[in-house]
C-alpha positions in Angstrom: 15.6 11.5 8.3 16.5 11.9 4.6 19.7 9.9 5.2 17.7 7.2 6.9 15.3 6.9 4.0 18.1 7.0 1.5 19.5 3.7 3.1 16.0 2.2 3.5 15.5 -1.1 1.7 11.9 -2.6 1.5 11.9 -6.4 1.3 9.5 -7.9 -1.2 8.6 -11.6 -1.4 10.9 -13.3 -3.9 7.9 -14.9 -5.7 6.9 -11.4 -6.9 9.8 -11.1 -9.4 12.0 -13.3 -11.5 15.1 -11.2 -10.9 15.3 -8.8 -8.0 14.8 -5.4 -9.5 16.9 -3.7 -6.8 19.9 -5.7 -8.0 20.5 -3.5 -11.1 20.0 -0.1 -12.5 17.7 -1.5 -15.2 15.5 -3.2 -12.6 15.2 0.0 -10.6 14.3 1.9 -13.7 11.6 -0.7 -14.5 10.0 -0.2 -11.0 10.3 3.6 -10.9 9.0 4.2 -14.4 6.2 1.6 -14.1 4.9 3.7 -11.2 5.0 6.8 -13.3 3.2 5.3 -16.3 0.6 3.4 -14.3 -0.2 6.6 -12.3 -0.5 8.5 -15.6 -2.3 6.0 -17.8 -3.9 3.5 -15.4 -3.2 -0.2 -15.1 -5.4 -1.3 -18.1 -3.5 0.9 -20.6 -0.1 0.1 -19.1 2.0 -2.3 -21.1 5.6 -3.6 -21.0 6.0 -2.2 -24.5 5.2 1.3 -23.3 7.5 0.8 -20.3 10.3 -0.3 -22.6 9.9 2.7 -24.8 10.0 5.0 -21.7 13.2 3.4 -20.3 14.7 2.9 -23.8 15.1 -0.9 -23.2 13.8 -3.9 -25.2 10.5 -5.2 -24.0 12.1 -8.6 -23.6 14.5 -7.3 -20.9 11.5 -6.4 -18.7 10.2 -9.9 -19.0 13.4 -11.1 -17.4 12.4 -9.3 -14.2 8.6 -9.8 -14.2 6.7 -12.5 -15.9 3.7 -10.1 -16.6 2.3 -6.8 -15.6 0.1 -8.4 -12.9 3.2 -9.7 -11.1 4.7 -6.2 -11.4 1.6 -4.7 -9.9 1.7 -7.2 -7.0 5.3 -6.2 -6.5 4.5 -2.5 -6.3 1.6 -3.1 -3.9 3.7 -5.4 -1.7 6.5 -2.8 -1.6 3.9 -0.2 -0.5 2.7 -2.3 2.4 6.3 -2.9 3.4 6.8 0.9 3.4 3.6 1.3 5.5 4.8 -1.2 8.1 8.1 0.7 8.4 6.2 4.0 8.9 3.9 2.3 11.5 6.7 0.9 13.6 8.6 4.2 13.4 5.5 6.2 14.3 4.3 4.2 17.3 7.7 3.2 18.9 7.4 5.8 21.7 3.7 5.5 22.2 2.4 3.5 25.2 -1.3 4.0 24.8 -2.9 1.4 22.4 -5.6 4.0 21.6 -3.0 6.4 20.5 -1.3 3.7 18.5 -4.4 2.7 16.6 -5.2 6.4 15.9 -1.7 6.9 14.6 -2.2 3.8 12.4 -5.5 5.1 10.9 -3.9 8.5 10.3 -1.1 6.7 8.4 -3.7 4.7 6.3 -5.8 7.8 5.4 -3.1 10.4 5.1 -1.0 11.7 2.2 1.4 13.8 4.4 4.4 12.0 2.9 3.3 12.6 -0.7 6.5 14.5 -1.5 8.8 11.7 -0.4 10.8 9.8 -3.0 12.5 6.5 -2.0 14.8 4.7 -4.4 13.3 6.9 -7.1 9.7 5.9 -6.3 7.5 8.9 -5.8 5.3 7.9 -2.9 2.2 10.0 -3.7 2.1 8.3 -7.1 2.4 4.9 -5.6 -0.4 5.7 -3.1 -2.7 6.7 -6.0 -1.9 3.3 -7.6 -2.7 1.4 -4.5 -6.0 3.2 -4.0 -7.2 2.8 -7.6 -5.5 -0.4 -8.8 -4.4 -2.7 -5.8 -7.7 -4.7 -5.8 -6.7 -6.0 -9.3 -3.8 -7.8 -7.7 -6.1 -10.1 -5.7 -9.5 -10.0 -7.4 -8.4 -12.7 -9.8 -9.0 -16.3 -10.4 -5.4 -17.1 -9.4 -5.7 -15.4 -6.0 -5.5 -18.6 -4.0 -2.3 -19.7 -5.7 -0.8 -16.3 -5.4 -1.6 -16.2 -1.7 0.1 -19.6 -1.1 3.2 -18.1 -2.8 3.2 -15.2 -0.4 2.0 -12.5 -2.8 0.0 -10.7 0.0 2.4 -11.4 2.8 3.2 -7.7 3.4 -0.4 -6.6 3.5 -1.3 -9.4 5.9 1.6 -8.7 8.1 0.6 -5.0 8.3 -3.0 -6.1 9.3 -1.7 -8.5 11.8 0.5 -5.9 13.5 -2.6 -3.6 13.8 -4.7 -6.5 15.1 -2.3 -6.9 18.0 -2.9 -3.3 19.0 -6.6 -3.8 18.9 -6.3 -6.8 21.2 -4.4 -4.5 23.6 -7.5 -2.3 23.8 -10.0 -5.1 24.0 -8.7 -8.7 24.2 -12.3 -10.0 23.9 -12.9 -8.3 20.5 -13.7 -11.1 18.0 -13.2 -9.3 14.6 -9.8 -7.4 14.6 -8.7 -8.6 11.1 -12.1 -8.2 9.6 -12.4 -4.7 11.0 -9.0 -3.6 9.9 -9.3 -4.9 6.3 -12.7 -3.2 6.1 -11.1 0.1 7.4 -8.2 0.0 5.0 -10.2 -0.9 1.9 -13.0 1.5 2.9 -10.6 4.4 3.5 -9.0 3.9 0.1 -12.5 4.0 -1.5 -13.4 7.1 0.4 -10.3 8.9 -0.9 -11.2 7.7 -4.4 -14.8 8.8 -4.1 -13.8 12.2 -2.7 -11.9 12.9 -5.9 -14.1 11.1 -8.5 -17.5 10.3 -7.1 -18.1 12.9 -4.3 -21.8 12.1 -3.9 -20.8 8.7 -2.5 -18.9 10.3 0.4 -19.3 13.3 2.7 -16.5 15.8 2.0 -15.7 18.0 4.9 -13.7 21.2 5.2 -11.3 19.4 7.7 -8.8 17.6 5.5 -8.5 14.8 8.1 -12.2 14.0 8.1 -11.7 10.5 6.7 -9.2 9.8 9.5 -11.6 11.1 12.1 -14.5 9.1 10.7 -12.5 5.8 10.8 -10.8 6.5 14.1 -14.3 7.0 15.7 -15.6 3.9 13.9 -12.8 1.7 15.1 -12.7 2.8 18.7 -16.5 2.5 19.0 -16.5 -0.9 17.5 -13.7 -2.2 19.7 -15.1 -0.8 22.9 -18.8 -1.7 22.2 -20.0 -4.0 24.9 
């Protein structure tokens, strides 16, 4: 498994960078250390100047790879959804029941079981925290329509579409698969955030998988509701 992950390459839409960061050591350092800094400081306090100081490279060299920090955030989020799709395909390959497939998918969305994994230097648990707390800033902008046309959210939409196909296996007449899935994904992220920072907005349970159980029940009840 470790050897498989070592050779894994996540494809990110070319409109989310100026120079492919995987093409050089500097580009890889930019991505890896941006994850570390954003996780530590938050996106608002993150700057290319701070990143340049961390990797001991001129700020101008970072702008050769990404036109601004918003593009870099979109790159990181897209990379995350590419990684999620890889895990999904790997996890459901041998499953024949669509109910088990959707439960596996929700477990994947709500779980941090892979938090110790590092791929191409990216620490996955740090990236997960960034997606949970910062990813909405990549699309809640005035330029979202333009970014969408350029394929900025292609990986996220592809992940949702793949899950929607599983839902249609369970109930081909269900009218709202994409709506349900985007609600589950964003809601699950919020519940993880609330559990850590605003616990009165959620219902923390002793069972660590309570968020997964909640959304699994919600999805299956919604799909099968006549």
